[in-house]
N, C-alpha and C positions, 0 to 999 in steps of 0.2 A: 450234321448240315439240313436234314426234314425239318429237326427240332427249331434250327434256327427260322427257316422259311416260314415254320407255322407260326414261331412267336411273331414274325415282322407281318404276317397275314391278320392274325389277331390285334396288333396295334393299329396295324392300316383301318380295322373294322371300327376298333372303340373310336377311334381318333373321327372317321367318318360319319359315325353315330353320334358323335358326341357334336360333332359341325351341323351335322341336319337338325337336331334336335335344339340347339343355339338357335339356328336360322330361322326355324318354324316360330319358337317363343318369341322372336325378336319381330318377325312379321304380325304376327299376333299381339304383341305389345304397342306396337305403333299406330293399331286400329285404336290405343285408349291415351292416345297423345294429347295434349293440354296447350302445346307451344309448339306452332311451327310445323306439326306433325311428325318430330325427332324428341321430344322431349315428354313422358309421358308418367303418369303418377303410379303405375306399377308395370316394372320391368321384368318380366320373366326371365328373360336369359342370364342376368345376373344371377339368379336360382339357380339355373340350370347348372353354370358354371362353377360355382361353388359347391353344389351336389357333385359333380362329374371330377373336382379335383379331390373332394375328400374320400369319395368310393373307389376311383379308377387313379386317383394319384396326379399330381402339378403336372406332372409331364404330357398332360392333354393340354395345356395350353395354345398349342401350334392351333387345334384344330378352332378353340374359341375365338382367337387372333383372326385367320382366313373369316370365319364366319362373320364374326362382329366387322371386318373391313367390306363384307359382300353387301352387308345391310346398311351398313352408314355410308357406302358409295353413292347409291342412286338419290340420298336424301340428304346430302352436304354439296356445299357450294364448289367442292373440288377432292381431287384423291388426297393432296395433302389434309384438309379438314377431316375425310373420312378416315384416314391413317391413324391422324392423331386422337381422335375420338376411340378407334378403335384399340387401341396402346390403354387409353384410359380401362375401357371395358375390359382388359384382362388384366390390368394390374389390379383392380379392387378386388376383385375375387380372390386375386392370388395371395396379395396382402391378408384377406380375411382368412385364408386357410392357413397364413403359417403362423396368425395368433391364435385361432382357433385348437392348432396343435400344440402352440407353446405352454398354451393354459389348461393343456390336458380334456379336451372335449370327446366327447361319446357320440358318435354316430347315432347310437340308438334314442339318444334325447330322453333317457328313462331316470335321470337325476335333476333334480330341480335346478343347480349351478349350468348343466347344460344348457336351460332353458335361459336361463339368464346369460349365460355366457352368448350363444349365437345372437342374441338382440342387442348387447353391448357390441361384440367386434361389428355386427351388420353397419350399427351407427357411425363407428369410426371407418372402418374401412372405405363406407362408400364414399365419405369426401373425396377419395381419391379421383373417382372417376364423374363425380360431379363437378370436381372443379377444373379436371381438364376438359370434361364434355362442354361446362358454360361458357370458357373463356374460350374455345373452338368455335362456338355460336357468335361470339361478339367479333373477334378478330376476322372471320372469315365473312361477315356481313349478314349471317341468317337471321341476327337482332340485333338492335341496338341496344347501345349501353343500358338504358334504363331498363330495360326486360332483364339484364343480368341476375340480380336475385331473385326475383321470381325462377326463373328458369333455372336458376341452380338448385334453389329450394325443393323446387317439384322434382328435380333430376335426382338430386339426392336421398327425396323421400321415395321415389319410386325406384331407384334400385336397392334402398334397406329394403322397402317393403317385398321386392323380388327375394330379397334371401331370406327374409323373415319368413315370406307365406310360400315359397315355391320350393326354395332346399328341403325344407323339413319333408314337402311331399313328396320326392324323390330318395331321399334318405330313408322314408319310411316302407318303399318299395320293397329292398332286401329282406324288411323282416318280414315278409310273408313268407320267405322262404325258410329262415333260422329260426322264428318263433314258433312255438304251436299252431296247426293250421287253424282256420274258422271253420266251423260247423255252419250249416247252411243259415240257422236263424240268426247269427252274427251278420253273415252278409245280407241276409234282407235288411236286417237293421242297418246295416251302415247305408245300404241304396235307400232306405226310408229318411236316413236323417240329410243326406244327400239332396233329395228332392224337395224333401221341409226347408234346408236350409236356401236352396235358391229360389224356390217359391215364394217364399215368405222375402227374401231379399228384393226379387223383381217387384212385387205386389206392393212392397210396402215403401220402394222409391216412386213409384208412379200415384200411390195414393194421396189425396188432398189431405189426411189426417197422418203423419208419420207413424206406422207400425214396423221401426225397421228393428228395434231392439230387441223384440222375439227373438232374434238369430240367435243372441247369446248363449239364451238357456237350453237352447237346441245343440251345440256347439259345448257346454258343458257338460250335456248329456253323453256326448259323440267321445268325449273325452273320459268320462265315469267310465263307461262300459267298454269301449273300445282301445284307448291308449292313442298312440301317434298313429297307430294305423288306421283309426277312424278318424281323428282328431283333423290329421294334415289334410286329405282330401276334402273334408268337409269346412276348414278352413279356407282353403283355396277357391273351392264352390263359391262361397260366401264373398269374398274376395272380389270375385272375377265379375259378379255377377253385379256389385254394387260398384265397381269401379267403370262396368261397361254403363251402365243405368247412368253414372255420373258425365261421362263425356260424351253419349248420345241426350243432354237436354231433357236431365229428369227434371221431373216438378219438384222436389223437394230439396236438391242442391244447388237447382239454375240461379236465385237470386243469389248477388253479393260478386264481389269480383274473383278474377282466378285464383288469389291466392286466397280468398276467404273458401271457395269452392275446394281446393287441393286441403287447407288445413281443418276444414269439416272431414273430407274423405279419410285423409290417413288418421286421423283421430281415431275415427270408425274401426279401420283395418288394424290400427295398433290393439284397439280392444278385442278385436276377433283373433288376433295373435297371440293375444297374452291368455285370454283365455283359454285357448285351446290347448297350445302348447304348456302354459305350466300349469295347469290342472291334471293334464296327459302326464307330465313328468313326476308328478307327486303321486299321481295315483301308482305311476308304474315303480316309483321309490318304497312307497308301501306296500305291495304287492312283491316285490322284490326283498323287503325286511322280513314281511311275513312269512315267504319261505325260505330265507335263512335262517329264523328264527325256529318252525317247522322243523325242519333239515337239522338243526342243533340241539333240537328237543329231543328229537329220535336219536340221534348221536348219541346224547347223554344219555336217554333210557336204555341204549343196549351197553352202552360203557357201564352203568352203574349195575344194571342187569349181570352184566360180565365179571364185574370185579367184586358183586357181593354171592355171587354163586360160590358156594365152597371157599368163601375168602374169610373165615371170622378171624385168623392170625391175623390178617391185615388190616380187620377192625380193632382188631386188641393192639397192635402195633400203631396204629394212629391214637389210641388211646393214650398210649404211653407216650406216644409225641407230644401232646398235648399238657401230659403231665410233666414231661420233660420241661416244657415251655415255660410252665407254669413255675416248675421248681428254680428255673434259672431265673426267672423273674424275683421271687422271692429271695434266691441267694444274691442278687445284685443289689437289691434292698438291703437287705440283712448288712453286706458287705459298706454300702455306702453310709448307713447309721453309725455301722462299726467305728469308719473313718472318721467321719466329721465329729464335733467335739462330744463329748459324754455328757460335760455339763459345762455353763459360760463360769469364767471367774468372776467374781466377786470385786470388785473394785472399788474401793473408798471415793465417793464426789461422784462417779459415775454409773447411770443405771443401765443395762445392759440385757437383750432379749433377741431371741431367735426362732427361727421357724423352718423346717424342712418337710416340703410336701414332695412325694415320688410321684411319678406317672400311674394312671391307671394300670390295672392289671393287664389289660390287654394291651398297652403299649410299652414300648421301652423305657428302660430307666436309663435317665442321663448321667451327663457329669458334672451337678450343679453342687456346689461345695461353699462353706463359708468357714473361718477360722479365728479366733480371739487369740492373741499372743500377750502372755507380760513381759515384756523388753526392760533392760538395763534402767537406769537412773528414773524406775517410776513411769515411763512410756508405755502405752499399748499400741498393738499392731492390731490392724482390723484386716481380713483378708476376703475377697467375694469374688468366685468365678465360675467359668461354665467350660468343659472340656468337653470338643466335638466329639460328636459319635454318642452312640448308646449301647448300653448291658453291659455285659462284665468287664469287658478292656476299658469302658471310658469309666467304670467305677473306680478299676485298679489304678488307672493313669491319676484319674484326680487324687487318691490316698498316696500317690507318689510325691506330686505338685504341691499336696497339701505340707508332707515332710519338709520338701525341699524352702518352701517359704518360712517354716519356721527357723530351720538350720540358717536358712540366709539373713534372716532378720538378725538372728541373736547374734551374728558376725557384724553386722553392717545393718542398721534398721533403716538407713536413708532411702525413702521409695525406689529414687532411680536408680541406687545401686543392687538393692532387690530385684526390678525388674529386669537391668541387663543380665544377672546371672540366671534367672529364671526364662531368658530368651535363648541363651545359651544353653539349657539342658533343653528346653522342648524344643530346639532344633536338631539334636542329635539324633541321626538314625539310628538304630532302625526306627524307634519309637517316637519321630518328629511326629507330634502331635498341635494341632491349631488349638489354642487356648484364650479365650477371654478374661482378664483379671483388672480388678481392682485392689492395689493395696494402699492403707492408709497408717499415718501414725499419728496419735493423738496424746500430746503434753497435757498431763491434767493441770502441772502446776502453770505455765501460759496460757492455756487452751487455746494451742494453735495445733490445727491439724495440717498435715503434709502428706499429699495424695500423689499417684502416680496412676493413668488409665491406659490398659491395653486393650481396646477394643470392646469395652464392658460397658454397658448401661451406666448413664452416670449417678453418683450420691446425690438424692435430695435434702437439703438443709431446709429445716423447718425451725421459724423463729420468730416471734413477736409477731403474728400475724403475718407472715410473710413466708413463701415457700420459692425455693429457687434450686436448679441444678446446678452442680459444680461440674462444668464444661471444659475446664482448663486441664493442662498436661495429657493431652490424648496422642495415642500412638496405636498402629495396626495391632492385632493379636498377637501374642505371642506364637514362635513358629513359623511366620506367614511370609517377612518381609528379612530380607538378609542383613541389612542395619540392625542394631542392637542398642542405638542410642534411646533413651527415652529422659524424658522431663519430669519435673514434678512441679506443685504449686503448692500453697499456705496459704491458709484462711484460720483467721480466730471466730471460735465457737462462743456465742456470749452465754451465760447463765442461762439455762432452762432450754437451751439447743437441742433439738430431736435431726438426728442422722439416720435418712433410710438408705440402707445397702439392700440390691436385690437383684435377682437373675430372669434372663428375659421372658420366661417363663408368667412371669406374673403382670407383665406387660402387653404380651402379644397374641394375639387372637386373630385366629382365619377370618379373612376378609376386611380386617379391619387394620388401618396404618398403624405403626407403633408411635406414631406421634401422638393419637388420640388414648392408648395407652399411657402414655407419660403424663397426658392433660387429665386424664381420669385419676391417676394418682394423685400429681400433685394438687387437685382442686380435695378429694377426699383427705389429701393430709391436714389441709388447712382447715379441715371441721373437727379433726380430731382433738388437737390442743393439747392440753397436758394429760390426756388419757393413759390409765396406767399402760405401761409397754407391753404387758402380755396381751392385754385387752386391745391393744393398739394394733399387733401383729393378728392378733383374732379378726378386728372385724376388715382390716386389708385384706386379707386374705379369702376373706365370707363375701366380700362387695367386688372385689377385682376379679375371681375367679369362676368361671361358670358352672352353673349346676350341671353335675352328670361327670362322667370320665374324663380327667385330669390329662389333658395332651401332652405337656412336657413338665419336666421338674419344675419346681418353684423352690427356691432359698431365699429367706429374708433374716436381715440382721440389723438391730436396729440399736443404736446408741443415743442416750441423752445425758448432758450435763446438768450438773445440781444448778438450783435456782438460790439466786443471792437474794432474797427477799427477808431476812434473817428468821426464817421459821426454820425448828428444829432440824438436825442434822443426824441421821441414823446410818451408822456403818454397820454390816454383818458380813464377815468374814472368817477364813479358815485361818486359825492362829500359825501362823507359818512364817519365818523371819522377812521373805520378801516382800507382805504387806505392810509392814512398818512405813516403808518410803512412801506408800501410797496411802496410809492410814495421815501421817504428817503431812501430804499435800492438801488433802481434802480438808483438814481442819485448817492449814493455812489459809487457803480459799475461802471457810467458813468466817473466820475471824477478820481477816480482811473485809472483804464484804459487810461485816457488821460494823465496820469502820472502828475497831480495837487496832489500839497503837503496837507500833513494830516490838517496842520493848517490853510490851506486857503479851503479845503475843507468841514471842519468841518465849518466854518464861512459861507460858501454857503449853505449849508444845514438847519444852521439854520435859515438864510434868507428865502430861498426856503420853508421850512416847515412852519413858520410865514404866507407867502402868503396865501399858500393852506390853512391853518388851518381859514385864514379870509372867504375864499370860503366856506368851509363846514359847519361855523357859520353864516354867514351873507347874501350869495348870494342866497338861497331858504329858502322856508318855509320848511312845512311838508314834501314833496317829494324832495329828491335830486334830483337835476340835473347835469349835464357832468360839469367836471374839466379834463381842459386840460394843459399839463405842456411841455413843448419844450426848450430842452437844443441844443446849438450850441457854435463853437466856431466862434468867431469875430475879425479877427487882434490874440492879444494874450491876448484877455478876454473871458470869459464866459458868455454869455448870456443866461437868462433864463427867458422866458414868461409864465406867470402863464393867465390864462383866462377862464371866466366864460358865462354861457348866464341868469343869473336872475339878479334880481332888488333888489339893494342893499337899505337899509335904512338909513337914514338921519345919519350922522357921530354921532349928538348930541345922536340921540335915539339908536346908539348901545353902546356906553359906551366906555371906554378903550381908544384906537389909541397908546399904548403902542407898539403894533405890531409891525407897521410902521416904528416909530423911531428907533427900534429895527434892523429894516431891513435896512432903510438907514443908518445907523452906519456900518454895515457890509460890503454893496455894496458901490461899487465905484459913481452907479447912481442907483437911483429906478426912474421909470416914470408909474404912475398910469394914465391908459388911460380909458375915458368912450365911451364907443362905442355905437352903436344902440341899442343893445340888449347884454347887459352884460358888465365886466370891465376887461380888461387887467393890469396886472402890468410886466413892463419890466425891468429887473434887470441888471447889468452889473458889471464884479468883474474881474479884472488883474490878471494872475495866473502867468505870466512871461513862457508863453511857446508860442513859434513863429506858423504860420501857420495861417491857416483858410481862409474862404472869405471874 
C-alpha cells in the first residue's frame, strides 16, 4: 500500500511538473506570435510535450491536454475553440513520439539517423496541430479565410521548430547524469558559447549590415566540442534570440510581408538546428565508433596474448588446417579434372575444343563440367552444366551426373528424353541437387542441332558475321520443380558455323549484370571469325576473365562445322570401327558441297570406306592408332589419301583382298604406297568438275 501511494504521488508530481513546464513555455511562446497573438513562429510547448513523452512516457498526455486548454482559453473565441486547439496540441506530439518509437529513435541523438529522424517526424506530425489550429481560428472567427494559409504555415513551422529546437534541449538534460561529468573548462566553454551566440544574434538582428550568420560557426564549435549537451542549449538560445528580435520589429526582417518574414526566419532556424544536431550526432557517432574500435583492439590484443602464450600447439593446428584446406582444394580440382573428358574425340567434319578453368586456390571449386558423347548413327552429343555448391561434394555430384548423361543418351539420344530422366535422378533424395544443364545432339549428316536447356546460359551460334543465342526450349534447372517435362528445339548449322557452350563463370562478374557479360561474349565472338578453335578458346578466356583470382569455375566447349568452300578436307581420328560412319558422313558432305553427282559420290564413298576399313582391321593390333584421310580436288578429279602409321601383316596372312579389287574397280587410279612407317593409299576419280590446283 505505501508503494502504491508513493507511485501515485510520483505520477501526480510528474504530471504537475509537465503541465507547469508546458504552460510556462506556452506563455513565453505567445510573446513571439505573428498572427492574432496565438500563432507563433516558435512554439516551445510542442518540444516540451515531445520530450516529456519520450522521457516519461506517453501517459503524460493529460498534463499536456490540461495545460494546453488553460493556455488557449484566454486567447480563443470560446471554450470549444480552446478545447479543439488543445486536442491538436496533444495529438501532434503524441503522433511524433509514436513515429519516433516505431523507427527506433534513440533519445541520446548520438546517431545521424536520429538527427534525420527527429527532423522528418517533426515535419510530418506537426501537420496535425497546424491543420486543427488554423481551421479552428477560421471557424471561430479569429481570422478570416484569406489568412488561413499564412496562419497554417506559421503554425506548422512554429510547432515544427518547437520540436526541432526545444525537444533536443530537454532530451540533453538527462545526459548530464548519464554521460561522464564535464570538468570546469567544459562548463566555462559552454557558457561562453551561449553568450557569444546570444550576443551575435541580438547584435546582428539590429545592425544595418547583416552579421547574423557568424552564429553558425559558433554552433558548429559547440557541437564539435561538447556534442548534444553543448549544441542543444546553444541552438535554443540562438533561435529564441532571433525569433524574439523578429517579432519585436527587427531591422533585418522588418521589410516584406508576414509570409516573407516567417520564411526567412524559419529558414535560418532550420540552419541553426541542422548545423547543431547533425554535426553533434556525427561527432558522437565517430567518438562512439572510435571507442568501440579501441575496446575491440584491446580485447583482441588481450585475446591474442592469451592465445599465443604457450599455445604453439594451436598455431601448429592452424597451420595444419590451412594445409588441409589447400589439400582439399587440390583434391577437388584433381577429382573434377579426372571426371572431365581426358581428351575430346576426333570427329570427321567437325572441330571441337574445350577448356576448364578451376576457381583460384583461395576459392572453392564448383561443379562446372562438360562432355562430348559419340552416339549411334554418327550423332554427336554435347553437354555442359553446373552443379550447385562447391568443394568435393559438388565435384562428386558432377561426376555422377556426367555418367548419367552418357548412359541415358546411349539409350535414347533425344534431348527431351535425356532431360526428363536426369530430372528424375536429380530430384531423388537424399542427394537432390539443383543443376543447370544444356544438352545438344548434332547430326553431321543433316547438320541439324537439337537441344534442350534446363536453366543454363544459352548456347551462342556464330555464323557468317552473325552471332545469336539459342534461347528456345528452356525450362527450370534440374531438381527444382516437381514437373519433369522438357521441350526441345532444332536448328540447322550452316557450314563453318561455330557453336559456343559455356558456364556462368565466363560471363558473370561482381557488380556487373549478366546481360552485360552476354553482350561482351557475343561481340567478342564476332571479331574472332574463323580463328583456330584452340586459339579462340584462349582468346575468349583471356579477354572475359578478370586478371587475378578466378572467383568461379569456368567451362567452355566449342564446336565448328566444316566449311563448304571446296578447300581440302583433313580428317585425323583413331582407327576404330565407330569412326567409319563419321568419316563417311564428312566425306559425303564435302563431295555434296563440291557439286559431285550422287552416283559418283557414292562410288567414291565406297572406295574410301574400304580403304579406311582396311586400316581399322589390319594396320594396328589391340591398341588403335592414327587414321588420316585427306580429300582435295586435283584438276577435274577428286584425290583421296588414306594413311596409317602401323605395320601391316603379309597379305597371305590377312586373307581377303577383295576390298582392294573393289576400290580399283570404282576409282580411276589406286596407288598403295608403303612408307617408312605405315601405309598410304592414294585414289583418284574424275568427277567432271573443273578447277583445283
